[in-house]
C-alpha positions in Angstrom: 28.8 50.3 60.8 25.8 51.2 60.4 23.7 50.6 56.5 21.6 54.1 56.8 19.5 53.2 54.5 18.7 49.5 55.8 18.1 51.7 58.9 15.6 53.8 57.0 13.4 51.5 55.4 13.2 49.2 59.1 12.3 53.0 60.2 10.2 53.6 57.4 7.9 49.7 57.7 7.7 50.5 61.5 5.9 53.7 61.3 3.9 52.2 58.4 2.8 49.3 60.2 1.8 52.2 63.0 0.3 54.6 60.4 -2.0 51.8 58.0 -4.8 51.6 60.5 -5.3 55.9 61.5 -4.5 56.9 57.7 -5.9 53.9 55.9 -4.1 51.9 53.3 -4.2 54.4 50.0 -2.6 57.1 52.1 -0.7 54.7 54.0 0.7 53.0 51.3 1.4 56.1 49.0 3.6 57.9 51.9 5.3 54.7 52.0 5.8 53.9 48.8 6.9 57.3 47.8 9.5 58.3 51.1 11.1 54.6 50.3 11.7 55.3 46.3 13.7 58.7 48.0 15.6 56.5 50.5 16.9 54.5 47.9 17.6 57.5 46.1 15.3 58.4 43.4 15.1 61.9 42.6 12.8 62.6 39.8 9.1 63.4 40.8 7.2 62.6 38.5 8.4 59.0 37.8 7.8 58.9 41.7 4.9 60.1 41.6 3.6 58.1 38.7 4.9 54.8 40.1 3.7 55.3 43.5 0.0 55.7 42.3 0.1 53.0 39.9 1.9 50.9 42.8 -1.0 51.7 45.4 -3.4 51.4 42.8 -2.8 48.4 41.8 -2.8 46.8 44.7 -5.7 48.1 45.8 -8.0 47.1 43.2 -6.2 43.7 43.0 -7.7 43.2 47.0 -11.0 45.0 45.8 -11.3 42.1 43.1 -10.4 39.7 45.6 -12.5 40.7 48.5 -9.9 41.6 50.6 -11.0 44.2 52.8 -8.1 47.0 53.7 -8.0 49.7 56.2 -10.1 53.2 55.3 -8.5 55.2 57.7 -10.2 57.0 61.2 -10.2 59.6 58.8 -12.4 59.0 55.9 -15.7 59.5 58.1 -15.1 63.0 59.1 -16.7 64.4 55.6 -19.8 62.6 56.9 -22.4 65.5 57.9 -20.2 68.6 57.7 -22.3 70.4 56.1 -25.3 70.0 57.9 -27.5 73.0 59.1 -25.2 75.0 56.8 -27.7 76.0 54.6 
């Protein structure tokens, strides 16, 4: 019999790999960790949010300190120029 947690986590990892470039590291990793903790049974919202933010931010700043560039996401440039010509 299949272990549904295992199948869910493997599926989640494949989705994470697919969405890492388009969403960027911070968003994709945050969604991956949050959903992964839900799959593993964590149900306390405050703990879910704090652990997700801490791990994502900590790893991001570690990679920045080591000068390892992480994907920023395709949407990161969408805000540039959106207010041009409005005023």
